[in-house]
N, C-alpha and C positions, 0 to 999 in steps of 0.2 A: 164687721171688719173696719169700717170707717171710724167708729167710736175710739178704738185703741190708738189709731193713728192721730186722731184729733187730740186725745188726751196727752199723747207723747209730745205733740207739737206745742201745746199749752205749757206743759212742764218744762220743755226745752226753753221756751221764751221766758218763763218765770226765772229759771236758773240764770239765763243770760243777763236779766235785769239785776240779779243779785251780784253779778260779777262786775258791777260798776263801782268805782271808788272815787273818793274825793281827796284832793291834795291841797295842803297849805304849804307854801314856800315862804320861809322867813329869811330875810337878808339882814345880816347884822354888820356892825363895824363900819357904818356909813359915816365918813368923816366930813365930806363936803356936802352941805345941805342945799344943793341946787342940781338941776338937770333931772334925769330920770334913770330908774333901774330897768333895764331891758332883759326880760326873763324869757328864755326859749326852752321849751320842753320837747324832747325828742322821744320817739317810740321805736326807732329802728337804727341798727348799727351802721348800715350803709350811708344813710342820710347824715348821721352824726359825723362819721369819718370824713365825708365830703365837705361838710361845713367847717369842721375844725381845720382842714387844710386851706380852704378858700376864704374863711372869715366872712362869707356872704350871707349865711343864714337862710338859704333857699329851701332847706329840707325840714324846717321846723314843723312839728306836729301841732302844737298850740303855743301861743305866746301871750305875754301881757306886759304892759308898760306901766310902771308905778312911779309917781313923782317922789323924788328923794327929799322929803320934807322933815324926816326924823332920823335918828341914829339907827333905827331898824324899821323895816317895812314888812308887810305880808301881802301875799297874793293868793287867791283861791282859784282852784281849777276843779270843776265838778263833773260828775258822770263820766269818769275816765275808765276805759276797760282795764281790767287787772292784768296788764302786760308789763314788761320791763320798760322803764323810762330812764332818761338821764337829763340833767339840767345844766345849761350853760347860761351865764348871765354876765352883764357888765354894767357899770355905772357910767352912763353917757353924760358926763359932767357938762360938756359944752352943747348938748342937745343937737348934735349934727347927724344923728341916727346911725353912726358907725363907730366901731371900736378903733380909736386912734392908735396907730402903731408907730414905732420909731426905733432908735438905737441901731445896733448892728444889723445890717441888711434889712432894716425896717421890719424886724420880727419881734420886737419887744412891746408888749401892751403898755400904752401910756395912760390908760384909765383903769381904775380898779375893776376886778373881774372875780368870778368864782364858779365853782362846779359842785354838783351834788356829791355827796360823800366827803365834802370838803377836800377833794383831791387837789393837791398842789403839784402842778407840772414842773418838771425839772428842766428838760431841754426842749421837748416838743409838746404839742397839744395832747391831751389825754385820749385814750381809747374809750369807746362806749362802755366796755366792761369795767373800767376804772371808776366810772361815775354812775353806773346803773343801779336801780333798785326796783322792787315790785311793790305796788300799793297793796299791802296785805294786812299789816298790823294797824288797825284803825283805833284811834282814840276819839271818841265822840263822833264816829263816822268820818273822820278825817285822818289821813296819813300826813304827818308833819315832817318836812325837810328843812333843816336850818343850814344856811350857807353863810360863811364868813367871807367878806371881801378880801381880796389879795391885792396889794399894791406893789409894783416893781419900780 
């Protein structure tokens, strides 16, 4: 009786290892070659929605900061479970670690930003479902997401 349970456990662990994916995030249209690109990857809708309202980034699943030295940059995230993700990023030109806001009621981004699926918000921040994707289609074991920066 113990052998089938052990076999099932080993098979289950093997399958869970196969359900890991790798992600490449490519950011294009970088106009100002200074500061850094701050990339936040989210894996749940509740955390995403909270951070989109607060602009604080307290619910990020995994993040990376890449120097903005070229017109496009890439960041790699490895061994991610195959679950839905959404990406929010901004170009922190002045390197003050926050998205500078201004304009009407201090609600308009003053630095370039972008979202997965190249979602362009109209009036308010996007919902998780607008920007989400699942790491499934792998090209050379990596799922590639290309994001164009938006300037307002």
